[in-house]
C-alpha positions in Angstrom: -0.1 0.0 0.0 2.7 2.4 0.4 4.6 1.5 -2.2 1.5 2.3 -4.0 1.1 5.6 -2.6 4.9 6.4 -3.5 4.5 5.7 -7.1 1.3 7.8 -7.2 3.0 10.8 -5.8 5.9 10.6 -8.1 4.0 10.4 -11.3 2.2 13.7 -9.6 5.6 15.5 -9.3 6.9 14.4 -12.6 3.5 15.6 -14.4 3.6 19.1 -12.7 7.7 19.6 -13.5 6.4 18.5 -17.4 3.8 20.7 -17.8 6.0 23.8 -15.8 8.9 23.0 -18.4 6.3 23.0 -21.5 4.8 26.2 -20.5 8.5 27.7 -20.0 9.3 26.5 -22.9 6.6 27.6 -24.8 6.9 31.2 -23.6 10.7 31.4 -24.5 10.1 30.0 -27.9 7.2 31.9 -28.7 9.2 35.2 -28.0 12.0 34.1 -30.3 10.0 33.3 -32.9 7.7 36.5 -32.3 11.1 38.6 -32.6 12.0 36.3 -35.8 9.1 37.1 -37.4 8.8 40.7 -36.6 12.5 41.0 -37.9 11.6 38.9 -41.0 8.6 40.9 -41.9 10.3 44.4 -41.1 13.7 43.7 -43.3 14.2 45.1 -46.6 15.5 42.4 -48.3 18.7 42.5 -50.7 19.8 45.9 -48.2 22.9 45.9 -46.4 22.8 45.7 -42.6 23.0 48.9 -40.2 26.8 49.1 -39.2 28.5 47.8 -42.4 31.2 50.5 -43.9 33.9 49.9 -46.5 36.8 51.8 -45.7 34.9 53.5 -43.1 31.6 54.3 -45.7 28.7 53.8 -44.4 27.0 51.5 -46.6 24.2 50.3 -43.9 20.6 50.1 -45.6 21.7 50.1 -49.3 21.6 48.0 -52.5 25.0 46.4 -53.6 24.6 49.2 -56.7 24.0 51.6 -54.2 27.1 51.1 -52.4 29.5 50.8 -55.6 27.8 54.3 -56.4 29.2 55.6 -52.5 32.6 53.9 -53.1 33.2 55.5 -56.8 31.9 59.0 -54.8 34.5 58.5 -52.3 37.5 57.7 -55.0 36.4 60.7 -57.0 36.5 62.7 -53.4 40.0 61.7 -53.5 41.0 63.1 -56.6 41.5 66.8 -55.1 43.2 65.4 -51.9 46.8 67.2 -51.5 49.7 65.1 -50.6 53.4 66.3 -50.4 56.3 64.4 -51.9 59.6 65.0 -50.6 62.0 64.8 -53.5 65.6 65.4 -53.7 67.6 68.3 -51.5 64.4 67.6 -49.2 62.4 69.6 -51.3 58.4 69.4 -50.5 56.4 69.0 -54.0 52.6 69.2 -53.7 50.3 67.1 -55.8 47.0 65.9 -55.8 45.9 62.0 -55.5 44.1 62.8 -59.2 47.7 63.5 -60.7 48.3 60.0 -59.9 45.5 58.1 -61.1 43.7 56.2 -58.5 42.5 52.8 -59.3 40.0 50.7 -57.3 41.7 47.1 -57.1 39.2 44.8 -54.8 35.3 45.7 -56.5 34.5 42.1 -55.1 34.4 43.6 -51.7 30.7 44.7 -52.5 30.1 41.0 -52.8 31.5 40.7 -49.2 29.6 43.5 -48.0 26.4 42.4 -49.8 26.3 39.2 -48.2 25.2 41.2 -44.8 21.5 41.4 -46.5 18.2 40.0 -45.0 18.5 37.5 -47.5 18.6 33.9 -46.4 18.3 31.4 -43.6 16.0 33.8 -40.9 17.5 32.9 -37.6 21.0 32.9 -38.8 20.6 36.5 -40.6 18.9 37.9 -37.5 21.9 36.8 -35.1 24.5 38.1 -37.6 22.2 41.5 -37.7 22.6 41.8 -34.1 25.9 41.1 -34.2 27.0 43.7 -36.8 24.6 46.3 -35.3 26.6 45.9 -31.7 30.3 45.5 -33.2 29.9 46.7 -36.8 31.6 45.4 -39.9 34.3 47.0 -41.8 35.3 45.8 -45.2 38.9 47.3 -46.8 39.4 49.0 -50.0 42.3 48.0 -51.9 43.3 51.2 -54.2 46.5 51.7 -56.1 47.9 54.3 -58.5 48.7 54.3 -62.3 52.4 53.6 -63.0 52.5 55.9 -66.0 50.9 58.6 -64.1 53.3 58.3 -61.1 56.4 58.3 -63.7 54.7 61.3 -65.4 54.4 63.3 -62.1 58.0 62.3 -61.1 59.6 63.6 -64.4 57.5 66.9 -64.8 57.3 67.9 -61.0 60.1 66.4 -59.1 63.1 65.9 -61.1 63.8 69.3 -61.5 65.0 69.2 -58.2 67.4 66.4 -58.7 71.1 67.4 -58.0 72.4 66.8 -61.6 75.5 64.9 -62.5 78.8 67.0 -63.6 80.5 64.7 -66.5 84.1 65.6 -66.7 84.9 67.9 -69.4 87.6 67.7 -72.4 88.6 70.6 -74.6 91.3 71.2 -76.7 93.3 74.3 -76.8 96.6 75.2 -78.9 96.8 71.6 -79.8 96.6 69.9 -76.5 93.7 68.3 -74.4 92.4 70.0 -71.2 90.5 67.8 -68.7 88.2 68.8 -65.9 87.0 66.4 -63.0 83.2 65.7 -62.7 81.3 65.4 -59.8 78.2 63.1 -58.7 74.5 64.0 -58.2 71.3 62.6 -56.9 68.3 61.8 -58.3 64.8 60.0 -57.8 64.9 56.5 -57.9 62.1 56.2 -60.2 61.6 52.5 -60.1 61.3 52.4 -56.6 59.3 55.2 -56.0 56.9 53.9 -58.6 56.4 50.8 -56.4 56.1 52.7 -53.5 53.5 55.3 -54.5 51.7 52.6 -56.4 51.1 50.1 -53.7 51.5 52.0 -50.1 50.2 56.0 -50.7 46.8 55.0 -50.0 47.4 52.9 -47.1 49.8 55.8 -45.7 47.1 58.4 -46.6 44.4 56.2 -44.3 46.8 56.0 -41.5 47.2 59.9 -41.7 50.7 60.1 -43.4 50.3 62.7 -46.3 54.0 63.5 -46.6 55.9 61.0 -48.4 60.0 60.9 -49.0 61.0 59.6 -52.3 63.6 56.8 -52.4 66.7 58.8 -54.0 69.8 57.5 -55.4 73.4 58.4 -55.9 74.1 59.4 -59.6 77.6 58.9 -60.9 79.4 60.5 -64.0 79.3 58.6 -67.1 83.1 58.8 -66.9 86.1 59.5 -64.9 88.4 61.9 -65.4 90.9 59.0 -66.3 88.8 57.9 -69.1 88.9 61.1 -70.8 92.5 61.0 -70.4 92.9 58.5 -72.7 90.8 60.5 -75.4 93.9 61.5 -77.7 93.9 59.4 -80.9 92.8 61.0 -84.2 90.3 58.4 -85.2 88.6 59.9 -88.6 88.9 63.7 -90.3 87.1 65.2 -92.8 87.9 69.1 -94.5 85.3 70.4 -97.2 85.5 74.4 -98.6 83.0 76.8 -99.1 84.9 79.4 -101.4 82.2 80.2 -103.5 79.9 81.0 -100.7 78.6 84.6 -99.8 78.7 86.2 -96.4 75.5 85.1 -94.8 76.1 81.5 -95.7 79.8 81.6 -94.9 78.4 82.9 -91.2 76.1 79.9 -90.8 78.7 77.5 -91.9 81.0 78.6 -89.2 78.2 79.1 -86.7 77.0 75.7 -87.1 80.7 74.2 -86.8 81.1 76.2 -83.8 77.9 74.8 -82.3 79.3 70.9 -82.4 82.8 71.9 -81.5 84.0 70.3 -78.1 81.0 67.7 -78.4 81.6 64.8 -75.8 80.3 61.5 -76.2 80.5 58.7 -74.1 80.5 55.0 -75.5 76.9 54.4 -76.3 75.8 57.8 -76.4 74.0 59.1 -79.7 74.5 62.7 -81.4 72.1 64.2 -83.4 73.2 67.2 -85.5 69.7 68.9 -85.6 69.6 68.7 -81.7 73.0 70.2 -81.6 72.6 73.2 -83.9 69.0 74.4 -83.5 67.4 76.5 -83.7 67.6 78.3 -86.7 66.8 81.8 -85.6 69.2 85.1 -85.7 69.1 84.8 -81.8 71.1 81.5 -82.5 73.7 83.0 -84.8 72.0 82.3 -88.4 71.7 84.3 -91.3 69.5 84.4 -94.1 71.3 82.0 -97.0 70.4 79.9 -100.0 68.9 76.2 -99.4 67.0 73.5 -101.1 63.0 73.6 -100.9 60.8 71.4 -103.6 63.5 71.4 -105.9 64.0 75.2 -105.6 66.7 77.5 -104.0 65.4 79.4 -101.4 66.4 82.1 -98.6 66.0 80.6 -95.4 67.9 81.3 -91.8 70.8 79.1 -91.5 71.1 78.3 -95.3 74.5 76.2 -95.9 74.3 74.2 -92.5 73.9 70.7 -94.4 77.7 71.7 -95.2 78.4 71.2 -91.8 76.5 68.0 -91.1 77.9 66.5 -94.5 81.5 67.3 -93.7 80.8 65.9 -90.0 79.1 62.6 -91.7 82.3 62.0 -93.6 84.6 62.3 -90.5 82.0 59.7 -88.8 82.3 57.3 -91.7 86.3 57.3 -91.5 86.4 57.2 -87.6 84.0 53.9 -88.5 81.3 54.8 -85.8 77.6 53.8 -86.2 75.4 56.2 -88.5 71.7 55.8 -87.4 69.9 58.4 -89.5 71.1 60.1 -92.6 69.4 61.3 -95.9 70.7 62.7 -99.0 69.8 66.5 -100.3 66.6 66.4 -102.8 69.2 68.0 -105.7 72.9 67.3 -105.9 75.7 69.5 -103.7 79.3 70.4 -105.3 81.1 70.1 -101.9 80.9 66.2 -101.4 81.2 63.4 -103.7 77.3 62.2 -104.9 76.2 60.0 -102.0 78.6 61.4 -99.2 76.3 64.2 -98.3 73.9 64.4 -95.0 71.0 66.8 -95.2 69.3 68.4 -92.4 65.7 69.8 -92.9 63.6 71.1 -89.9 60.3 70.9 -92.2 60.7 67.3 -93.4 62.6 66.1 -90.3 65.8 64.9 -91.9 68.7 64.7 -89.2 72.1 63.1 -89.1 72.6 60.8 -86.4 75.6 58.4 -85.2 76.0 56.3 -81.7 79.7 56.5 -80.4 80.3 52.7 -80.9 83.7 52.8 -79.3 84.0 51.4 -75.8 85.8 55.1 -75.0 84.7 58.3 -75.0 85.1 60.4 -78.2 85.9 64.0 -78.6 84.4 66.4 -81.7 86.7 69.1 -82.5 85.3 71.6 -85.2 86.9 74.5 -87.1 86.7 77.0 -89.8 89.5 78.8 -91.7 90.0 80.2 -94.7 86.2 79.3 -96.1 87.3 75.7 -94.9 85.5 73.5 -92.6 87.0 70.7 -90.9 86.1 68.3 -88.1 88.5 65.8 -86.2 86.9 62.9 -83.9 89.4 61.9 -81.4 89.2 58.8 -79.2 91.2 55.5 -78.3 92.5 53.9 -81.6 91.8 50.1 -81.4 92.3 49.7 -85.1 95.5 48.2 -86.2 98.1 50.1 -88.4 97.3 47.7 -91.2 93.7 49.0 -91.2 92.9 51.4 -93.7 89.6 52.5 -95.2 88.4 54.5 -98.4 85.1 55.7 -99.6 84.0 55.9 -103.3 81.1 57.4 -104.8 79.6 55.6 -107.9 77.1 57.1 -110.1 74.5 54.6 -111.3 72.4 56.8 -113.8 72.0 60.6 -114.5 68.9 62.2 -115.5 69.2 65.6 -117.4 66.1 68.2 -117.9 64.8 68.4 -121.4 62.9 71.6 -120.4 62.6 75.2 -119.0 60.2 76.0 -116.3 59.0 79.4 -116.5 56.9 81.3 -114.1 55.1 84.5 -115.2 55.1 86.8 -111.9 52.5 89.9 -112.1 54.0 90.8 -109.0 57.1 92.3 -110.8 57.7 94.7 -113.7 58.7 93.6 -117.5 62.4 93.4 -117.7 62.5 91.1 -114.3 63.9 87.9 -115.0 65.6 85.5 -112.0 66.9 82.3 -113.1 68.1 79.2 -111.4 70.6 76.9 -113.0 69.4 73.4 -114.0 70.4 70.4 -111.8 71.1 67.0 -113.5 69.7 64.3 -111.5 71.3 61.2 -110.4 71.0 57.7 -108.9 74.4 56.9 -106.9 75.6 54.8 -104.3 78.5 55.1 -101.8 81.4 52.1 -101.0 83.4 51.4 -98.2 86.5 50.2 -99.2 88.7 48.3 -96.5 92.1 47.5 -96.8 94.4 45.0 -94.5 98.3 45.4 -95.1 97.6 47.3 -98.2 95.1 44.7 -99.7 91.4 45.1 -100.2 89.5 42.7 -98.1 86.2 43.9 -98.5 83.9 46.4 -100.3 80.9 47.6 -98.4 77.5 49.8 -99.8 77.3 52.4 -97.5 74.2 54.4 -98.6 72.5 55.0 -101.6 70.6 58.2 -103.1 68.5 59.5 -105.6 69.0 63.4 -106.5 66.1 64.4 -108.4 66.3 66.4 -111.7 65.6 70.0 -112.0 65.0 72.0 -115.2 66.3 75.7 -115.5 64.0 77.9 -114.1 63.0 81.4 -114.2 60.8 83.9 -112.6 59.8 86.7 -115.4 58.0 89.6 -114.7 54.9 90.5 -116.7 53.7 94.2 -115.3 53.1 97.4 -117.3 51.1 100.1 -117.7 50.8 99.1 -121.3 48.7 95.8 -121.9 50.8 95.5 -125.3 53.5 95.2 -123.6 52.3 92.4 -121.5 50.8 90.6 -124.2 54.5 90.4 -126.0 56.0 89.3 -122.3 53.1 86.5 -122.2 53.7 85.2 -125.5 57.3 85.1 -125.0 56.7 82.9 -121.7 54.5 80.8 -123.8 57.3 79.9 -125.9 58.4 77.6 -123.2 62.5 79.1 -123.8 64.0 80.8 -120.9 66.6 82.7 -123.7 63.7 84.0 -125.5 61.8 85.3 -122.3 65.4 87.2 -121.3 65.7 88.3 -125.1 62.4 90.0 -125.1 62.5 91.2 -121.8 65.2 93.3 -122.5 63.6 94.7 -125.8 60.8 95.9 -123.9 63.1 97.1 -120.7 64.9 99.3 -123.2 62.0 100.8 -124.8 60.1 101.5 -121.7 63.4 103.2 -120.4 63.6 105.2 -123.6 60.3 106.6 -123.0 60.6 107.4 -119.3 63.8 109.1 -120.5 61.9 111.2 -123.0 59.2 112.2 -120.1 56.4 112.0 -122.7 54.0 109.6 -124.5 53.5 106.1 -124.6 55.8 103.9 -126.9 54.6 101.4 -129.6 55.6 98.0 -128.6 58.3 96.6 -130.6 57.7 94.0 -132.8 58.5 90.4 -131.0 60.1 89.0 -134.3 62.8 91.7 -135.1 62.8 94.3 -132.4 62.1 97.2 -134.7 59.6 99.5 -133.6 56.5 99.6 -136.3 56.8 102.5 -138.5 60.4 102.5 -138.3 
């Protein structure tokens, strides 16, 4: 009986406990379910949770597209942000981030931020939301800068503060070489600076650092004084005459020679004749003189300068340096053999260039005397005494003009006739002949050249108060003969001068066939 009563009592106790636990569980579960249900109903699907940032940019409640626009707007705001680069000589250089072209490298961060939305498992999202609201969530941006833009800023704004290298110099006075010691410099290590700014600038900026010291490197002279001391051997020389040149052309030749004289080229360096003697202005020592333009001789500043480059070209050939650019003239010249000229033309981009292809520095000496121009190229002679070179011009064909070219000029009076000589055209080439121990061992074509034929030309004046005279002069022009034009112009001019001397009346035009006035 007691045992039965004990079992009944235990059962009652278990029932009460079960009822209590069930009620408590129901209450707790009901509250959780109610909260989740409320969260689920009130959430705006696809929008990022509150408390989510991308590099400090608050993207709470945004869609992925809106977050992308917010980041783009932030990057655009960086364009006006100023930073200070410390160049050589501790010089501050202010630039904007926009000049360095910021680049957003991790757009996938939007996917990470967008994962913090109200989509997916309700309970898990609810817990994530509460965690972010309490602790926040920040995703990092990765921003770099364009290397080409950085190099441009370094070159244009920073490199001007570099301490330039002073190379040793050599000059030739009274037949002796005088050498001056060089000095090292300091400049930006461009490769290291680009790497630094490209990858670290944004991180430094976020950390509050807006002043960045650029990496510098010591710059050494291209050669030592001892290297220049070896320059003493004459590698090549050439002389041309300009004895028939007028005063202005002679001055231009001397000026171009002066500008080239004293040039030092270290191994591998390239020389540009145009860069060395430009600009062709009065301020740079040039005068108006004849030069070729479209097959005609015209007056231009620097006329005659091609004799300078052609003389140097021949010295370079004999020094056996490497020629990298050379052009012949449009018409033949008379101061060097055919195919041995080197034209310079600013309008058509013609230049004469060569490289110091030796292992030592070279020195170019240029001088003029008695209307002769000479270039000497000094360096270190490595060719044996048994080695000799000569150059030979070969004409392949010639083209003789078969007509005159006459231009009527109504701006000039009858009697004016300005002529230019004809130029025979040529196809030619230049040979380099090499001798060893006096024996020819090779014959190499250096270049080939085409010189256009140019007919004899004349500009003939036709202006006159009497139309009969003009008509006669135009008839002579129509004959196509410059000699006929000269004869007719002389007759008409004599008649006009006679009328002017008499001081009255208009003269009758002479007969173009006989030169005798009608009625005589």
